[in-house]
mmCIF entry with sequence, helices, sheets and N, C-alpha, C, O atoms, coordinates in Angstrom:
data_MODEL
# 
_entry.id   MODEL 
# 
_entity.id                         1 
_entity.type                       polymer 
_entity.pdbx_number_of_molecules   1 
# 
_entity_poly.entity_id                      1 
_entity_poly.type                           'polypeptide(L)' 
_entity_poly.nstd_linkage                   no 
_entity_poly.nstd_monomer                   no 
_entity_poly.pdbx_seq_one_letter_code       MGKTVENPKRYIISCRINDQEMETLQEIAKMHGTSISTLLRRSLNLLEEQAQPPA 
_entity_poly.pdbx_seq_one_letter_code_can   MGKTVENPKRYIISCRINDQEMETLQEIAKMHGTSISTLLRRSLNLLEEQAQPPA 
_entity_poly.pdbx_strand_id                 A 
# 
loop_
_entity_poly_seq.entity_id 
_entity_poly_seq.num 
_entity_poly_seq.mon_id 
_entity_poly_seq.hetero 
1 1  MET n 
1 2  GLY n 
1 3  LYS n 
1 4  THR n 
1 5  VAL n 
1 6  GLU n 
1 7  ASN n 
1 8  PRO n 
1 9  LYS n 
1 10 ARG n 
1 11 TYR n 
1 12 ILE n 
1 13 ILE n 
1 14 SER n 
1 15 CYS n 
1 16 ARG n 
1 17 ILE n 
1 18 ASN n 
1 19 ASP n 
1 20 GLN n 
1 21 GLU n 
1 22 MET n 
1 23 GLU n 
1 24 THR n 
1 25 LEU n 
1 26 GLN n 
1 27 GLU n 
1 28 ILE n 
1 29 ALA n 
1 30 LYS n 
1 31 MET n 
1 32 HIS n 
1 33 GLY n 
1 34 THR n 
1 35 SER n 
1 36 ILE n 
1 37 SER n 
1 38 THR n 
1 39 LEU n 
1 40 LEU n 
1 41 ARG n 
1 42 ARG n 
1 43 SER n 
1 44 LEU n 
1 45 ASN n 
1 46 LEU n 
1 47 LEU n 
1 48 GLU n 
1 49 GLU n 
1 50 GLN n 
1 51 ALA n 
1 52 GLN n 
1 53 PRO n 
1 54 PRO n 
1 55 ALA n 
# 
_struct_asym.id          A 
_struct_asym.entity_id   1 
# 
loop_
_struct_conf.conf_type_id 
_struct_conf.id 
_struct_conf.pdbx_PDB_helix_id 
_struct_conf.beg_label_comp_id 
_struct_conf.beg_label_asym_id 
_struct_conf.beg_label_seq_id 
_struct_conf.pdbx_beg_PDB_ins_code 
_struct_conf.end_label_comp_id 
_struct_conf.end_label_asym_id 
_struct_conf.end_label_seq_id 
_struct_conf.pdbx_end_PDB_ins_code 
_struct_conf.beg_auth_comp_id 
_struct_conf.beg_auth_asym_id 
_struct_conf.beg_auth_seq_id 
_struct_conf.end_auth_comp_id 
_struct_conf.end_auth_asym_id 
_struct_conf.end_auth_seq_id 
_struct_conf.pdbx_PDB_helix_class 
_struct_conf.details 
_struct_conf.pdbx_PDB_helix_length 
HELX_P HELX_P1 AA1 ASP A 19 ? MET A 31 ? ASP A 19 MET A 31 1 ? 13 
HELX_P HELX_P2 AA2 ILE A 36 ? ALA A 51 ? ILE A 36 ALA A 51 1 ? 16 
# 
_struct_conf_type.id          HELX_P 
_struct_conf_type.criteria    ? 
_struct_conf_type.reference   ? 
# 
loop_
_atom_site.group_PDB 
_atom_site.id 
_atom_site.type_symbol 
_atom_site.label_atom_id 
_atom_site.label_alt_id 
_atom_site.label_comp_id 
_atom_site.label_asym_id 
_atom_site.label_entity_id 
_atom_site.label_seq_id 
_atom_site.pdbx_PDB_ins_code 
_atom_site.Cartn_x 
_atom_site.Cartn_y 
_atom_site.Cartn_z 
_atom_site.occupancy 
_atom_site.B_iso_or_equiv 
_atom_site.pdbx_formal_charge 
_atom_site.auth_seq_id 
_atom_site.auth_comp_id 
_atom_site.auth_asym_id 
_atom_site.auth_atom_id 
_atom_site.pdbx_PDB_model_num 
ATOM 1   N N  . MET A 1 1  ? -11.054 -36.107 -25.184 1.00 0.00 ? 1  MET A N  1 
ATOM 2   C CA . MET A 1 1  ? -10.672 -34.731 -25.341 1.00 0.00 ? 1  MET A CA 1 
ATOM 3   C C  . MET A 1 1  ? -11.610 -33.850 -24.516 1.00 0.00 ? 1  MET A C  1 
ATOM 4   O O  . MET A 1 1  ? -12.811 -34.116 -24.461 1.00 0.00 ? 1  MET A O  1 
ATOM 5   N N  . GLY A 1 2  ? -11.078 -32.804 -23.871 1.00 0.00 ? 2  GLY A N  1 
ATOM 6   C CA . GLY A 1 2  ? -11.887 -31.905 -23.055 1.00 0.00 ? 2  GLY A CA 1 
ATOM 7   C C  . GLY A 1 2  ? -12.679 -30.936 -23.893 1.00 0.00 ? 2  GLY A C  1 
ATOM 8   O O  . GLY A 1 2  ? -12.422 -30.762 -25.084 1.00 0.00 ? 2  GLY A O  1 
ATOM 9   N N  . LYS A 1 3  ? -13.648 -30.305 -23.254 1.00 0.00 ? 3  LYS A N  1 
ATOM 10  C CA . LYS A 1 3  ? -14.473 -29.343 -23.993 1.00 0.00 ? 3  LYS A CA 1 
ATOM 11  C C  . LYS A 1 3  ? -13.710 -28.041 -24.187 1.00 0.00 ? 3  LYS A C  1 
ATOM 12  O O  . LYS A 1 3  ? -12.824 -27.703 -23.402 1.00 0.00 ? 3  LYS A O  1 
ATOM 13  N N  . THR A 1 4  ? -14.058 -27.325 -25.225 1.00 0.00 ? 4  THR A N  1 
ATOM 14  C CA . THR A 1 4  ? -13.450 -26.038 -25.526 1.00 0.00 ? 4  THR A CA 1 
ATOM 15  C C  . THR A 1 4  ? -14.248 -24.956 -24.809 1.00 0.00 ? 4  THR A C  1 
ATOM 16  O O  . THR A 1 4  ? -15.474 -24.904 -24.907 1.00 0.00 ? 4  THR A O  1 
ATOM 17  N N  . VAL A 1 5  ? -13.539 -24.099 -24.092 1.00 0.00 ? 5  VAL A N  1 
ATOM 18  C CA . VAL A 1 5  ? -14.197 -22.999 -23.384 1.00 0.00 ? 5  VAL A CA 1 
ATOM 19  C C  . VAL A 1 5  ? -13.614 -21.681 -23.869 1.00 0.00 ? 5  VAL A C  1 
ATOM 20  O O  . VAL A 1 5  ? -12.480 -21.621 -24.344 1.00 0.00 ? 5  VAL A O  1 
ATOM 21  N N  . GLU A 1 6  ? -14.409 -20.629 -23.738 1.00 0.00 ? 6  GLU A N  1 
ATOM 22  C CA . GLU A 1 6  ? -14.000 -19.315 -24.218 1.00 0.00 ? 6  GLU A CA 1 
ATOM 23  C C  . GLU A 1 6  ? -12.871 -18.710 -23.385 1.00 0.00 ? 6  GLU A C  1 
ATOM 24  O O  . GLU A 1 6  ? -11.962 -18.087 -23.934 1.00 0.00 ? 6  GLU A O  1 
ATOM 25  N N  . ASN A 1 7  ? -12.920 -18.889 -22.074 1.00 0.00 ? 7  ASN A N  1 
ATOM 26  C CA . ASN A 1 7  ? -11.932 -18.291 -21.181 1.00 0.00 ? 7  ASN A CA 1 
ATOM 27  C C  . ASN A 1 7  ? -11.411 -19.361 -20.229 1.00 0.00 ? 7  ASN A C  1 
ATOM 28  O O  . ASN A 1 7  ? -11.867 -19.445 -19.089 1.00 0.00 ? 7  ASN A O  1 
ATOM 29  N N  . PRO A 1 8  ? -10.459 -20.182 -20.681 1.00 0.00 ? 8  PRO A N  1 
ATOM 30  C CA . PRO A 1 8  ? -9.993  -21.281 -19.834 1.00 0.00 ? 8  PRO A CA 1 
ATOM 31  C C  . PRO A 1 8  ? -9.273  -20.782 -18.572 1.00 0.00 ? 8  PRO A C  1 
ATOM 32  O O  . PRO A 1 8  ? -8.540  -19.794 -18.609 1.00 0.00 ? 8  PRO A O  1 
ATOM 33  N N  . LYS A 1 9  ? -9.495  -21.475 -17.476 1.00 0.00 ? 9  LYS A N  1 
ATOM 34  C CA . LYS A 1 9  ? -8.814  -21.160 -16.226 1.00 0.00 ? 9  LYS A CA 1 
ATOM 35  C C  . LYS A 1 9  ? -7.738  -22.208 -16.011 1.00 0.00 ? 9  LYS A C  1 
ATOM 36  O O  . LYS A 1 9  ? -8.044  -23.380 -15.796 1.00 0.00 ? 9  LYS A O  1 
ATOM 37  N N  . ARG A 1 10 ? -6.479  -21.794 -16.066 1.00 0.00 ? 10 ARG A N  1 
ATOM 38  C CA . ARG A 1 10 ? -5.369  -22.736 -15.995 1.00 0.00 ? 10 ARG A CA 1 
ATOM 39  C C  . ARG A 1 10 ? -4.682  -22.771 -14.639 1.00 0.00 ? 10 ARG A C  1 
ATOM 40  O O  . ARG A 1 10 ? -3.835  -23.633 -14.404 1.00 0.00 ? 10 ARG A O  1 
ATOM 41  N N  . TYR A 1 11 ? -5.023  -21.868 -13.755 1.00 0.00 ? 11 TYR A N  1 
ATOM 42  C CA . TYR A 1 11 ? -4.314  -21.771 -12.482 1.00 0.00 ? 11 TYR A CA 1 
ATOM 43  C C  . TYR A 1 11 ? -5.252  -22.030 -11.319 1.00 0.00 ? 11 TYR A C  1 
ATOM 44  O O  . TYR A 1 11 ? -6.436  -21.695 -11.365 1.00 0.00 ? 11 TYR A O  1 
ATOM 45  N N  . ILE A 1 12 ? -4.708  -22.624 -10.288 1.00 0.00 ? 12 ILE A N  1 
ATOM 46  C CA . ILE A 1 12 ? -5.448  -22.849 -9.046  1.00 0.00 ? 12 ILE A CA 1 
ATOM 47  C C  . ILE A 1 12 ? -4.718  -22.098 -7.945  1.00 0.00 ? 12 ILE A C  1 
ATOM 48  O O  . ILE A 1 12 ? -3.506  -22.237 -7.782  1.00 0.00 ? 12 ILE A O  1 
ATOM 49  N N  . ILE A 1 13 ? -5.463  -21.308 -7.196  1.00 0.00 ? 13 ILE A N  1 
ATOM 50  C CA . ILE A 1 13 ? -4.901  -20.582 -6.062  1.00 0.00 ? 13 ILE A CA 1 
ATOM 51  C C  . ILE A 1 13 ? -5.571  -21.123 -4.812  1.00 0.00 ? 13 ILE A C  1 
ATOM 52  O O  . ILE A 1 13 ? -6.791  -21.287 -4.781  1.00 0.00 ? 13 ILE A O  1 
ATOM 53  N N  . SER A 1 14 ? -4.800  -21.396 -3.804  1.00 0.00 ? 14 SER A N  1 
ATOM 54  C CA . SER A 1 14 ? -5.395  -21.872 -2.559  1.00 0.00 ? 14 SER A CA 1 
ATOM 55  C C  . SER A 1 14 ? -4.819  -21.096 -1.383  1.00 0.00 ? 14 SER A C  1 
ATOM 56  O O  . SER A 1 14 ? -3.680  -20.630 -1.420  1.00 0.00 ? 14 SER A O  1 
ATOM 57  N N  . CYS A 1 15 ? -5.618  -20.971 -0.356  1.00 0.00 ? 15 CYS A N  1 
ATOM 58  C CA . CYS A 1 15 ? -5.156  -20.345 0.876   1.00 0.00 ? 15 CYS A CA 1 
ATOM 59  C C  . CYS A 1 15 ? -5.981  -20.906 2.029   1.00 0.00 ? 15 CYS A C  1 
ATOM 60  O O  . CYS A 1 15 ? -7.084  -21.418 1.836   1.00 0.00 ? 15 CYS A O  1 
ATOM 61  N N  . ARG A 1 16 ? -5.440  -20.802 3.184   1.00 0.00 ? 16 ARG A N  1 
ATOM 62  C CA . ARG A 1 16 ? -6.138  -21.285 4.373   1.00 0.00 ? 16 ARG A CA 1 
ATOM 63  C C  . ARG A 1 16 ? -6.928  -20.137 4.980   1.00 0.00 ? 16 ARG A C  1 
ATOM 64  O O  . ARG A 1 16 ? -6.428  -19.021 5.123   1.00 0.00 ? 16 ARG A O  1 
ATOM 65  N N  . ILE A 1 17 ? -8.169  -20.432 5.333   1.00 0.00 ? 17 ILE A N  1 
ATOM 66  C CA . ILE A 1 17 ? -9.005  -19.438 5.993   1.00 0.00 ? 17 ILE A CA 1 
ATOM 67  C C  . ILE A 1 17 ? -9.659  -20.092 7.208   1.00 0.00 ? 17 ILE A C  1 
ATOM 68  O O  . ILE A 1 17 ? -9.757  -21.317 7.289   1.00 0.00 ? 17 ILE A O  1 
ATOM 69  N N  . ASN A 1 18 ? -10.098 -19.276 8.136   1.00 0.00 ? 18 ASN A N  1 
ATOM 70  C CA . ASN A 1 18 ? -10.716 -19.833 9.337   1.00 0.00 ? 18 ASN A CA 1 
ATOM 71  C C  . ASN A 1 18 ? -12.217 -20.055 9.112   1.00 0.00 ? 18 ASN A C  1 
ATOM 72  O O  . ASN A 1 18 ? -12.753 -19.712 8.058   1.00 0.00 ? 18 ASN A O  1 
ATOM 73  N N  . ASP A 1 19 ? -12.868 -20.620 10.091  1.00 0.00 ? 19 ASP A N  1 
ATOM 74  C CA . ASP A 1 19 ? -14.288 -20.945 9.972   1.00 0.00 ? 19 ASP A CA 1 
ATOM 75  C C  . ASP A 1 19 ? -15.142 -19.714 9.691   1.00 0.00 ? 19 ASP A C  1 
ATOM 76  O O  . ASP A 1 19 ? -16.051 -19.765 8.862   1.00 0.00 ? 19 ASP A O  1 
ATOM 77  N N  . GLN A 1 20 ? -14.860 -18.617 10.370  1.00 0.00 ? 20 GLN A N  1 
ATOM 78  C CA . GLN A 1 20 ? -15.644 -17.391 10.189  1.00 0.00 ? 20 GLN A CA 1 
ATOM 79  C C  . GLN A 1 20 ? -15.486 -16.844 8.777   1.00 0.00 ? 20 GLN A C  1 
ATOM 80  O O  . GLN A 1 20 ? -16.465 -16.419 8.165   1.00 0.00 ? 20 GLN A O  1 
ATOM 81  N N  . GLU A 1 21 ? -14.271 -16.851 8.259   1.00 0.00 ? 21 GLU A N  1 
ATOM 82  C CA . GLU A 1 21 ? -14.038 -16.361 6.906   1.00 0.00 ? 21 GLU A CA 1 
ATOM 83  C C  . GLU A 1 21 ? -14.770 -17.225 5.876   1.00 0.00 ? 21 GLU A C  1 
ATOM 84  O O  . GLU A 1 21 ? -15.338 -16.705 4.915   1.00 0.00 ? 21 GLU A O  1 
ATOM 85  N N  . MET A 1 22 ? -14.755 -18.536 6.079   1.00 0.00 ? 22 MET A N  1 
ATOM 86  C CA . MET A 1 22 ? -15.459 -19.433 5.163   1.00 0.00 ? 22 MET A CA 1 
ATOM 87  C C  . MET A 1 22 ? -16.957 -19.210 5.222   1.00 0.00 ? 22 MET A C  1 
ATOM 88  O O  . MET A 1 22 ? -17.631 -19.195 4.193   1.00 0.00 ? 22 MET A O  1 
ATOM 89  N N  . GLU A 1 23 ? -17.468 -19.039 6.411   1.00 0.00 ? 23 GLU A N  1 
ATOM 90  C CA . GLU A 1 23 ? -18.897 -18.779 6.580   1.00 0.00 ? 23 GLU A CA 1 
ATOM 91  C C  . GLU A 1 23 ? -19.289 -17.481 5.874   1.00 0.00 ? 23 GLU A C  1 
ATOM 92  O O  . GLU A 1 23 ? -20.328 -17.411 5.218   1.00 0.00 ? 23 GLU A O  1 
ATOM 93  N N  . THR A 1 24 ? -18.454 -16.460 6.014   1.00 0.00 ? 24 THR A N  1 
ATOM 94  C CA . THR A 1 24 ? -18.717 -15.182 5.358   1.00 0.00 ? 24 THR A CA 1 
ATOM 95  C C  . THR A 1 24 ? -18.724 -15.340 3.847   1.00 0.00 ? 24 THR A C  1 
ATOM 96  O O  . THR A 1 24 ? -19.623 -14.833 3.177   1.00 0.00 ? 24 THR A O  1 
ATOM 97  N N  . LEU A 1 25 ? -17.738 -16.036 3.305   1.00 0.00 ? 25 LEU A N  1 
ATOM 98  C CA . LEU A 1 25 ? -17.689 -16.264 1.859   1.00 0.00 ? 25 LEU A CA 1 
ATOM 99  C C  . LEU A 1 25 ? -18.927 -17.011 1.377   1.00 0.00 ? 25 LEU A C  1 
ATOM 100 O O  . LEU A 1 25 ? -19.511 -16.661 0.351   1.00 0.00 ? 25 LEU A O  1 
ATOM 101 N N  . GLN A 1 26 ? -19.323 -18.033 2.115   1.00 0.00 ? 26 GLN A N  1 
ATOM 102 C CA . GLN A 1 26 ? -20.495 -18.822 1.727   1.00 0.00 ? 26 GLN A CA 1 
ATOM 103 C C  . GLN A 1 26 ? -21.767 -17.980 1.762   1.00 0.00 ? 26 GLN A C  1 
ATOM 104 O O  . GLN A 1 26 ? -22.605 -18.077 0.866   1.00 0.00 ? 26 GLN A O  1 
ATOM 105 N N  . GLU A 1 27 ? -21.910 -17.158 2.794   1.00 0.00 ? 27 GLU A N  1 
ATOM 106 C CA . GLU A 1 27 ? -23.102 -16.310 2.923   1.00 0.00 ? 27 GLU A CA 1 
ATOM 107 C C  . GLU A 1 27 ? -23.184 -15.288 1.788   1.00 0.00 ? 27 GLU A C  1 
ATOM 108 O O  . GLU A 1 27 ? -24.245 -15.095 1.194   1.00 0.00 ? 27 GLU A O  1 
ATOM 109 N N  . ILE A 1 28 ? -22.063 -14.638 1.495   1.00 0.00 ? 28 ILE A N  1 
ATOM 110 C CA . ILE A 1 28 ? -22.066 -13.626 0.436   1.00 0.00 ? 28 ILE A CA 1 
ATOM 111 C C  . ILE A 1 28 ? -22.325 -14.277 -0.919  1.00 0.00 ? 28 ILE A C  1 
ATOM 112 O O  . ILE A 1 28 ? -23.095 -13.751 -1.723  1.00 0.00 ? 28 ILE A O  1 
ATOM 113 N N  . ALA A 1 29 ? -21.691 -15.407 -1.175  1.00 0.00 ? 29 ALA A N  1 
ATOM 114 C CA . ALA A 1 29 ? -21.907 -16.110 -2.440  1.00 0.00 ? 29 ALA A CA 1 
ATOM 115 C C  . ALA A 1 29 ? -23.368 -16.523 -2.581  1.00 0.00 ? 29 ALA A C  1 
ATOM 116 O O  . ALA A 1 29 ? -23.947 -16.401 -3.661  1.00 0.00 ? 29 ALA A O  1 
ATOM 117 N N  . LYS A 1 30 ? -23.960 -17.007 -1.501  1.00 0.00 ? 30 LYS A N  1 
ATOM 118 C CA . LYS A 1 30 ? -25.361 -17.425 -1.533  1.00 0.00 ? 30 LYS A CA 1 
ATOM 119 C C  . LYS A 1 30 ? -26.277 -16.231 -1.791  1.00 0.00 ? 30 LYS A C  1 
ATOM 120 O O  . LYS A 1 30 ? -27.226 -16.333 -2.569  1.00 0.00 ? 30 LYS A O  1 
ATOM 121 N N  . MET A 1 31 ? -25.996 -15.093 -1.139  1.00 0.00 ? 31 MET A N  1 
ATOM 122 C CA . MET A 1 31 ? -26.805 -13.882 -1.335  1.00 0.00 ? 31 MET A CA 1 
ATOM 123 C C  . MET A 1 31 ? -26.788 -13.428 -2.791  1.00 0.00 ? 31 MET A C  1 
ATOM 124 O O  . MET A 1 31 ? -27.777 -12.895 -3.293  1.00 0.00 ? 31 MET A O  1 
ATOM 125 N N  . HIS A 1 32 ? -25.661 -13.641 -3.465  1.00 0.00 ? 32 HIS A N  1 
ATOM 126 C CA . HIS A 1 32 ? -25.516 -13.204 -4.849  1.00 0.00 ? 32 HIS A CA 1 
ATOM 127 C C  . HIS A 1 32 ? -25.802 -14.321 -5.851  1.00 0.00 ? 32 HIS A C  1 
ATOM 128 O O  . HIS A 1 32 ? -25.713 -14.116 -7.061  1.00 0.00 ? 32 HIS A O  1 
ATOM 129 N N  . GLY A 1 33 ? -26.144 -15.496 -5.341  1.00 0.00 ? 33 GLY A N  1 
ATOM 130 C CA . GLY A 1 33 ? -26.482 -16.603 -6.225  1.00 0.00 ? 33 GLY A CA 1 
ATOM 131 C C  . GLY A 1 33 ? -25.327 -17.053 -7.092  1.00 0.00 ? 33 GLY A C  1 
ATOM 132 O O  . GLY A 1 33 ? -25.506 -17.358 -8.271  1.00 0.00 ? 33 GLY A O  1 
ATOM 133 N N  . THR A 1 34 ? -24.144 -17.095 -6.510  1.00 0.00 ? 34 THR A N  1 
ATOM 134 C CA . THR A 1 34 ? -22.955 -17.460 -7.275  1.00 0.00 ? 34 THR A CA 1 
ATOM 135 C C  . THR A 1 34 ? -22.054 -18.374 -6.456  1.00 0.00 ? 34 THR A C  1 
ATOM 136 O O  . THR A 1 34 ? -22.352 -18.681 -5.301  1.00 0.00 ? 34 THR A O  1 
ATOM 137 N N  . SER A 1 35 ? -20.973 -18.799 -7.047  1.00 0.00 ? 35 SER A N  1 
ATOM 138 C CA . SER A 1 35 ? -20.011 -19.644 -6.341  1.00 0.00 ? 35 SER A CA 1 
ATOM 139 C C  . SER A 1 35 ? -18.965 -18.774 -5.648  1.00 0.00 ? 35 SER A C  1 
ATOM 140 O O  . SER A 1 35 ? -18.835 -17.587 -5.948  1.00 0.00 ? 35 SER A O  1 
ATOM 141 N N  . ILE A 1 36 ? -18.239 -19.360 -4.741  1.00 0.00 ? 36 ILE A N  1 
ATOM 142 C CA . ILE A 1 36 ? -17.163 -18.632 -4.068  1.00 0.00 ? 36 ILE A CA 1 
ATOM 143 C C  . ILE A 1 36 ? -16.092 -18.251 -5.087  1.00 0.00 ? 36 ILE A C  1 
ATOM 144 O O  . ILE A 1 36 ? -15.531 -17.158 -5.002  1.00 0.00 ? 36 ILE A O  1 
ATOM 145 N N  . SER A 1 37 ? -15.796 -19.123 -6.042  1.00 0.00 ? 37 SER A N  1 
ATOM 146 C CA . SER A 1 37 ? -14.798 -18.812 -7.071  1.00 0.00 ? 37 SER A CA 1 
ATOM 147 C C  . SER A 1 37 ? -15.194 -17.574 -7.859  1.00 0.00 ? 37 SER A C  1 
ATOM 148 O O  . SER A 1 37 ? -14.375 -16.680 -8.070  1.00 0.00 ? 37 SER A O  1 
ATOM 149 N N  . THR A 1 38 ? -16.445 -17.518 -8.293  1.00 0.00 ? 38 THR A N  1 
ATOM 150 C CA . THR A 1 38 ? -16.925 -16.357 -9.053  1.00 0.00 ? 38 THR A CA 1 
ATOM 151 C C  . THR A 1 38 ? -16.922 -15.116 -8.178  1.00 0.00 ? 38 THR A C  1 
ATOM 152 O O  . THR A 1 38 ? -16.565 -14.031 -8.638  1.00 0.00 ? 38 THR A O  1 
ATOM 153 N N  . LEU A 1 39 ? -17.312 -15.263 -6.934  1.00 0.00 ? 39 LEU A N  1 
ATOM 154 C CA . LEU A 1 39 ? -17.293 -14.145 -5.992  1.00 0.00 ? 39 LEU A CA 1 
ATOM 155 C C  . LEU A 1 39 ? -15.879 -13.569 -5.869  1.00 0.00 ? 39 LEU A C  1 
ATOM 156 O O  . LEU A 1 39 ? -15.698 -12.352 -5.902  1.00 0.00 ? 39 LEU A O  1 
ATOM 157 N N  . LEU A 1 40 ? -14.891 -14.433 -5.730  1.00 0.00 ? 40 LEU A N  1 
ATOM 158 C CA . LEU A 1 40 ? -13.510 -13.966 -5.592  1.00 0.00 ? 40 LEU A CA 1 
ATOM 159 C C  . LEU A 1 40 ? -13.000 -13.337 -6.885  1.00 0.00 ? 40 LEU A C  1 
ATOM 160 O O  . LEU A 1 40 ? -12.246 -12.365 -6.839  1.00 0.00 ? 40 LEU A O  1 
ATOM 161 N N  . ARG A 1 41 ? -13.399 -13.874 -8.036  1.00 0.00 ? 41 ARG A N  1 
ATOM 162 C CA . ARG A 1 41 ? -13.003 -13.259 -9.306  1.00 0.00 ? 41 ARG A CA 1 
ATOM 163 C C  . ARG A 1 41 ? -13.598 -11.858 -9.425  1.00 0.00 ? 41 ARG A C  1 
ATOM 164 O O  . ARG A 1 41 ? -12.914 -10.924 -9.844  1.00 0.00 ? 41 ARG A O  1 
ATOM 165 N N  . ARG A 1 42 ? -14.864 -11.712 -9.057  1.00 0.00 ? 42 ARG A N  1 
ATOM 166 C CA . ARG A 1 42 ? -15.506 -10.388 -9.108  1.00 0.00 ? 42 ARG A CA 1 
ATOM 167 C C  . ARG A 1 42 ? -14.818 -9.418  -8.145  1.00 0.00 ? 42 ARG A C  1 
ATOM 168 O O  . ARG A 1 42 ? -14.628 -8.246  -8.469  1.00 0.00 ? 42 ARG A O  1 
ATOM 169 N N  . SER A 1 43 ? -14.450 -9.907  -6.970  1.00 0.00 ? 43 SER A N  1 
ATOM 170 C CA . SER A 1 43 ? -13.755 -9.067  -5.988  1.00 0.00 ? 43 SER A CA 1 
ATOM 171 C C  . SER A 1 43 ? -12.418 -8.598  -6.543  1.00 0.00 ? 43 SER A C  1 
ATOM 172 O O  . SER A 1 43 ? -12.032 -7.442  -6.367  1.00 0.00 ? 43 SER A O  1 
ATOM 173 N N  . LEU A 1 44 ? -11.719 -9.499  -7.207  1.00 0.00 ? 44 LEU A N  1 
ATOM 174 C CA . LEU A 1 44 ? -10.435 -9.134  -7.813  1.00 0.00 ? 44 LEU A CA 1 
ATOM 175 C C  . LEU A 1 44 ? -10.628 -8.051  -8.868  1.00 0.00 ? 44 LEU A C  1 
ATOM 176 O O  . LEU A 1 44 ? -9.843  -7.107  -8.941  1.00 0.00 ? 44 LEU A O  1 
ATOM 177 N N  . ASN A 1 45 ? -11.666 -8.184  -9.681  1.00 0.00 ? 45 ASN A N  1 
ATOM 178 C CA . ASN A 1 45 ? -11.953 -7.173  -10.706 1.00 0.00 ? 45 ASN A CA 1 
ATOM 179 C C  . ASN A 1 45 ? -12.251 -5.819  -10.076 1.00 0.00 ? 45 ASN A C  1 
ATOM 180 O O  . ASN A 1 45 ? -11.787 -4.791  -10.569 1.00 0.00 ? 45 ASN A O  1 
ATOM 181 N N  . LEU A 1 46 ? -13.026 -5.808  -8.987  1.00 0.00 ? 46 LEU A N  1 
ATOM 182 C CA . LEU A 1 46 ? -13.332 -4.548  -8.307  1.00 0.00 ? 46 LEU A CA 1 
ATOM 183 C C  . LEU A 1 46 ? -12.067 -3.908  -7.736  1.00 0.00 ? 46 LEU A C  1 
ATOM 184 O O  . LEU A 1 46 ? -11.878 -2.697  -7.852  1.00 0.00 ? 46 LEU A O  1 
ATOM 185 N N  . LEU A 1 47 ? -11.214 -4.704  -7.130  1.00 0.00 ? 47 LEU A N  1 
ATOM 186 C CA . LEU A 1 47 ? -9.966  -4.176  -6.582  1.00 0.00 ? 47 LEU A CA 1 
ATOM 187 C C  . LEU A 1 47 ? -9.059  -3.637  -7.685  1.00 0.00 ? 47 LEU A C  1 
ATOM 188 O O  . LEU A 1 47 ? -8.383  -2.623  -7.507  1.00 0.00 ? 47 LEU A O  1 
ATOM 189 N N  . GLU A 1 48 ? -9.053  -4.319  -8.811  1.00 0.00 ? 48 GLU A N  1 
ATOM 190 C CA . GLU A 1 48 ? -8.249  -3.871  -9.944  1.00 0.00 ? 48 GLU A CA 1 
ATOM 191 C C  . GLU A 1 48 ? -8.756  -2.521  -10.457 1.00 0.00 ? 48 GLU A C  1 
ATOM 192 O O  . GLU A 1 48 ? -7.959  -1.638  -10.772 1.00 0.00 ? 48 GLU A O  1 
ATOM 193 N N  . GLU A 1 49 ? -10.074 -2.362  -10.542 1.00 0.00 ? 49 GLU A N  1 
ATOM 194 C CA . GLU A 1 49 ? -10.651 -1.088  -10.983 1.00 0.00 ? 49 GLU A CA 1 
ATOM 195 C C  . GLU A 1 49 ? -10.295 0.045   -10.030 1.00 0.00 ? 49 GLU A C  1 
ATOM 196 O O  . GLU A 1 49 ? -9.990  1.154   -10.468 1.00 0.00 ? 49 GLU A O  1 
ATOM 197 N N  . GLN A 1 50 ? -10.333 -0.227  -8.739  1.00 0.00 ? 50 GLN A N  1 
ATOM 198 C CA . GLN A 1 50 ? -10.033 0.793   -7.733  1.00 0.00 ? 50 GLN A CA 1 
ATOM 199 C C  . GLN A 1 50 ? -8.562  1.177   -7.752  1.00 0.00 ? 50 GLN A C  1 
ATOM 200 O O  . GLN A 1 50 ? -8.213  2.303   -7.395  1.00 0.00 ? 50 GLN A O  1 
ATOM 201 N N  . ALA A 1 51 ? -7.696  0.261   -8.163  1.00 0.00 ? 51 ALA A N  1 
ATOM 202 C CA . ALA A 1 51 ? -6.246  0.519   -8.152  1.00 0.00 ? 51 ALA A CA 1 
ATOM 203 C C  . ALA A 1 51 ? -5.798  1.341   -9.350  1.00 0.00 ? 51 ALA A C  1 
ATOM 204 O O  . ALA A 1 51 ? -4.683  1.862   -9.345  1.00 0.00 ? 51 ALA A O  1 
ATOM 205 N N  . GLN A 1 52 ? -6.629  1.472   -10.374 1.00 0.00 ? 52 GLN A N  1 
ATOM 206 C CA . GLN A 1 52 ? -6.236  2.224   -11.560 1.00 0.00 ? 52 GLN A CA 1 
ATOM 207 C C  . GLN A 1 52 ? -6.298  3.719   -11.282 1.00 0.00 ? 52 GLN A C  1 
ATOM 208 O O  . GLN A 1 52 ? -7.238  4.203   -10.651 1.00 0.00 ? 52 GLN A O  1 
ATOM 209 N N  . PRO A 1 53 ? -5.301  4.441   -11.752 1.00 0.00 ? 53 PRO A N  1 
ATOM 210 C CA . PRO A 1 53 ? -5.315  5.904   -11.538 1.00 0.00 ? 53 PRO A CA 1 
ATOM 211 C C  . PRO A 1 53 ? -6.448  6.539   -12.329 1.00 0.00 ? 53 PRO A C  1 
ATOM 212 O O  . PRO A 1 53 ? -6.825  6.032   -13.385 1.00 0.00 ? 53 PRO A O  1 
ATOM 213 N N  . PRO A 1 54 ? -6.995  7.643   -11.831 1.00 0.00 ? 54 PRO A N  1 
ATOM 214 C CA . PRO A 1 54 ? -8.091  8.320   -12.536 1.00 0.00 ? 54 PRO A CA 1 
ATOM 215 C C  . PRO A 1 54 ? -7.628  8.818   -13.907 1.00 0.00 ? 54 PRO A C  1 
ATOM 216 O O  . PRO A 1 54 ? -6.469  9.191   -14.086 1.00 0.00 ? 54 PRO A O  1 
ATOM 217 N N  . ALA A 1 55 ? -8.528  8.816   -14.840 1.00 0.00 ? 55 ALA A N  1 
ATOM 218 C CA . ALA A 1 55 ? -8.195  9.259   -16.225 1.00 0.00 ? 55 ALA A CA 1 
ATOM 219 C C  . ALA A 1 55 ? -8.122  10.749  -16.350 1.00 0.00 ? 55 ALA A C  1 
ATOM 220 O O  . ALA A 1 55 ? -7.856  11.264  -17.436 1.00 0.00 ? 55 ALA A O  1 
# 
C-alpha cells in the first residue's frame, strides 16, 4: 500500500522544451533550492493570482 499524503498529485503534464529553456528552468530551480516541478507549481500560483480581478 502507498503512503498517505496531504495533497496527492494525480496528474502528469509533459511538454517539449529546448536546451535553453531546460537550462533556464534548472538554473532558476537551483537558485531557489527547489525542484523544477515545485518551481512550475509556484509559477502557476503566481499567474493565477495575477489573473484574478482586483477586489
